[in-house]
C-alpha positions in Angstrom: 0.2 0.1 0.3 1.6 3.3 -0.7 0.7 6.1 1.5 2.5 8.5 0.2 0.5 8.5 -2.7 -3.0 9.9 -1.5 -4.2 6.2 0.2 -6.0 5.1 3.3 -5.5 1.9 4.8 -8.7 -0.1 2.9 -10.0 -0.8 6.7 -10.4 3.2 6.7 -14.3 3.6 5.1 -17.1 5.0 5.7 -17.1 8.7 4.7 -20.0 10.2 4.9 -21.0 12.3 1.2 -23.1 15.2 3.2 -21.6 18.7 1.0 -21.2 21.9 1.7 -20.3 24.9 0.8 -16.6 26.0 2.2 -16.2 28.8 0.2 -17.3 31.7 2.3 -17.5 35.4 1.2 -14.5 37.2 1.2 -12.9 38.1 5.0 -15.3 36.5 6.2 -13.2 33.4 8.4 -14.3 30.0 8.3 -15.0 27.6 11.5 -14.5 23.3 11.9 -17.8 22.9 12.9 -17.6 19.7 14.8 -21.0 17.5 15.5 -21.3 14.1 18.1 -24.3 12.5 17.9 -22.3 9.3 18.1 -24.6 7.0 16.2 -22.2 3.5 16.3 -21.6 2.0 13.1 -22.5 -1.9 12.6 -19.8 -4.2 13.8 -17.4 -5.5 11.4 -16.4 -9.1 13.6 -18.4 -11.0 16.3 -15.8 -10.1 18.5 -17.1 -6.6 18.6 -19.7 -5.9 21.3 -22.8 -3.4 21.1 -23.0 -0.7 24.0 -24.8 -1.7 27.3 -27.8 1.0 28.0 -27.9 2.9 31.8 -23.9 3.9 32.7 -22.3 2.6 30.3 -24.5 5.4 27.8 -24.6 8.3 30.2 -20.9 8.4 30.8 -19.7 7.7 27.6 -22.4 8.8 24.8 -23.3 11.8 23.5 -26.7 12.3 24.4 -28.5 14.7 22.2 -26.5 17.8 20.8 -28.5 20.5 21.3 -27.4 20.0 25.5 -24.8 22.4 24.8 -25.0 26.2 25.8 -24.9 28.6 23.4 -20.8 30.1 23.2 -20.6 33.7 24.9 -20.6 36.4 21.9 -17.1 37.7 21.0 -17.3 40.6 18.8 -14.1 40.3 17.7 -14.6 36.7 17.2 -14.9 36.0 13.5 -18.2 35.5 11.5 -19.3 31.3 11.1 -20.0 29.9 7.5 -23.0 28.0 8.4 -22.8 24.7 6.6 -25.2 25.7 3.9 -22.7 28.5 2.8 -25.1 31.6 4.7 -23.0 33.7 6.7 -24.6 33.4 10.8 -25.9 36.7 12.3 -24.6 35.1 16.0 -20.9 35.3 16.5 -19.4 32.9 18.8 -15.9 32.0 20.3 -13.7 29.4 19.2 -13.0 26.7 21.8 -9.3 26.4 20.8 -7.1 29.7 22.3 -4.7 30.8 18.9 -1.8 27.5 18.4 0.6 27.9 20.0 4.3 29.3 18.5 5.8 25.5 17.6 2.7 24.4 16.5 1.8 27.5 14.1 1.6 26.4 10.6 0.3 22.9 11.5 -2.8 21.1 11.0 -5.1 20.5 13.5 -6.2 17.4 14.0 -8.8 16.5 16.1 -9.0 13.2 17.6 -11.4 10.8 18.9 -11.0 8.8 22.2 -12.8 5.3 22.7 -13.0 3.3 19.7 -11.0 4.7 18.2 -7.9 5.3 20.2 -9.2 3.0 23.0 -12.2 1.0 24.4 -14.0 1.2 28.2 -16.3 -1.2 29.8 -17.5 -0.9 33.4 -17.0 -5.2 33.2 -14.1 -6.5 34.9 -10.8 -7.1 32.3 -7.3 -9.4 33.5 -5.9 -7.2 30.8 -7.0 -3.4 31.6 -3.8 -1.0 31.0 -5.5 1.7 33.1 -8.5 1.5 35.7 -10.6 4.5 36.7 -12.7 5.5 39.3 -15.5 7.6 37.7 -18.3 8.6 40.4 -21.9 8.7 38.7 -24.7 10.3 40.7 -22.9 9.6 43.7 -21.6 6.3 43.5 -17.7 5.8 42.2 -17.6 2.6 39.3 -14.7 1.8 38.7 -14.3 2.2 34.7 -11.4 -0.4 32.5 -9.6 0.9 29.7 -7.9 -1.2 27.2 -5.8 1.1 24.8 -5.7 0.1 20.9 -2.4 -1.5 19.8 0.3 1.1 18.4 -1.8 3.8 20.3 1.1 5.0 22.1 3.6 6.0 18.4 1.0 6.0 16.4 0.2 9.2 19.5 4.4 10.1 19.5 4.5 10.2 16.3 1.4 12.3 15.9 2.4 14.8 18.7 5.2 15.7 16.3 3.3 16.4 13.4 0.2 18.2 13.8 -1.4 20.6 16.3 -3.0 17.7 18.2 -6.7 18.3 19.6 -9.2 15.6 22.3 -12.6 15.6 21.1 -14.6 13.4 22.9 -18.7 12.6 23.5 -17.7 11.3 26.8 -17.7 13.1 30.2 -14.8 15.3 31.4 -14.6 13.5 34.5 -14.0 10.2 32.6 -11.7 11.2 30.1 -9.2 13.3 31.5 -7.5 10.6 33.7 -7.6 8.2 30.8 -5.7 11.2 28.8 -3.3 11.8 31.4 -2.6 8.0 31.4 -2.9 7.8 27.1 -1.2 11.1 26.4 3.0 10.4 28.0 4.4 13.1 25.6 1.6 15.7 25.1 0.7 15.1 22.3 -2.7 16.6 22.8 -2.9 20.1 22.7 -6.4 20.5 24.0 -8.9 18.8 25.6 -13.0 19.4 24.4 -15.5 17.2 25.5 -19.9 16.5 25.8 -19.8 19.4 27.9 -18.0 21.3 25.2 -19.4 23.2 22.8 -19.2 23.0 18.8 -17.2 25.5 17.5 -13.3 24.9 16.5 -12.6 28.1 16.2 -9.4 27.1 13.1 -9.0 27.0 9.5 -11.4 24.0 7.4 -8.5 23.7 4.8 -5.8 23.0 7.7 -8.4 20.6 10.2 -8.3 16.7 9.8 -11.0 14.7 12.5 -10.2 11.0 12.8 -13.2 9.4 14.2 -15.0 6.0 14.1 -18.3 7.7 14.0 -18.9 8.8 10.6 -22.5 10.9 12.4 -19.4 12.8 13.6 -18.0 14.3 11.3 -21.4 14.2 8.9 -21.2 18.2 7.6 -17.3 17.8 7.2 -16.9 14.6 5.1 -13.5 15.9 3.4 -11.9 16.7 6.1 -12.2 13.1 7.7 -9.8 10.1 7.9 -12.0 7.3 9.2 -11.1 4.3 11.5 -13.1 1.1 11.9 -13.9 1.0 15.3 -11.7 -1.0 18.2 -12.6 -3.3 20.9 -10.2 -5.8 22.1 -8.6 -7.0 18.5 -5.0 -7.1 19.8 -3.8 -7.5 16.5 -5.0 -4.6 15.5 -2.9 -3.0 14.0 -4.6 0.2 12.7 -3.4 2.9 14.0 0.6 1.8 13.2 -0.9 1.4 9.4 -1.5 5.0 9.1 1.3 6.7 10.5 2.8 7.2 6.8 -0.2 8.4 5.3 -0.2 11.4 8.1 3.5 11.5 7.4 2.5 12.3 4.0 -0.4 13.9 4.9 1.4 17.3 7.5 3.6 18.2 4.8 0.2 19.6 2.4 -1.8 23.0 2.7 -5.1 21.5 1.7 -6.0 18.6 3.3 -9.2 19.1 1.1 -6.7 17.6 -2.4 -6.0 14.6 -0.5 -8.6 13.1 1.6 -11.0 14.7 -1.5 -8.8 11.8 -3.3 -8.9 9.6 -1.3 -13.1 9.8 -0.6 -13.7 10.0 -3.9 -11.9 6.9 -4.9 -13.1 4.9 -2.1 
């Protein structure tokens, strides 16, 4: 497989074909909108288990996109271009501050957590990489976390190449400690959780989203690098296989050029 030519491993499929106008009027900054309605992809093999409801749903799954409060108005914030190409009359504050000097000019990569980098469960497992105590409705529960194979190499290299942002539908009280233990190299420059609103504040031409759920990037399919959902297959090589592709992608000026070609050819 020639990653340098813009090919993503064949297992990374399922990009949505929802389209929108990504050319705003002059002097208007277009922003990236994250959508976490969290629709699980159908299982690809018998090893992939359906998620349980109840506690698991309350901790890991996004309830509704209308649950987030509207962001405060900022008179200095750029105007927002909606998915249909119209300019919103409401000004919003970007979620992220200005990129650090070491990340100047780098592409911003938004990386999902659950079923992309790790798999978590309330069911005890002997080989858990982390056990996270989480309080839910006054009761402390143990969450057992498995790391996806090669996630260490993947995050280390991604942190060298990109401005990486963690974005997850999970609650911060679970995702924060998981990220603390998972990210040994400080790859994530920021973390955005279910409690956050959805405006990122980055140029669409310089944004990539990595996620196992197509619902997360339904408005921005040309920004997406989909990955197969991971649960417990310790022979999985998805993240390792993607590193050469991202090494090439980190050098492009416009991510659409490569990602749109990949989507159209799949």
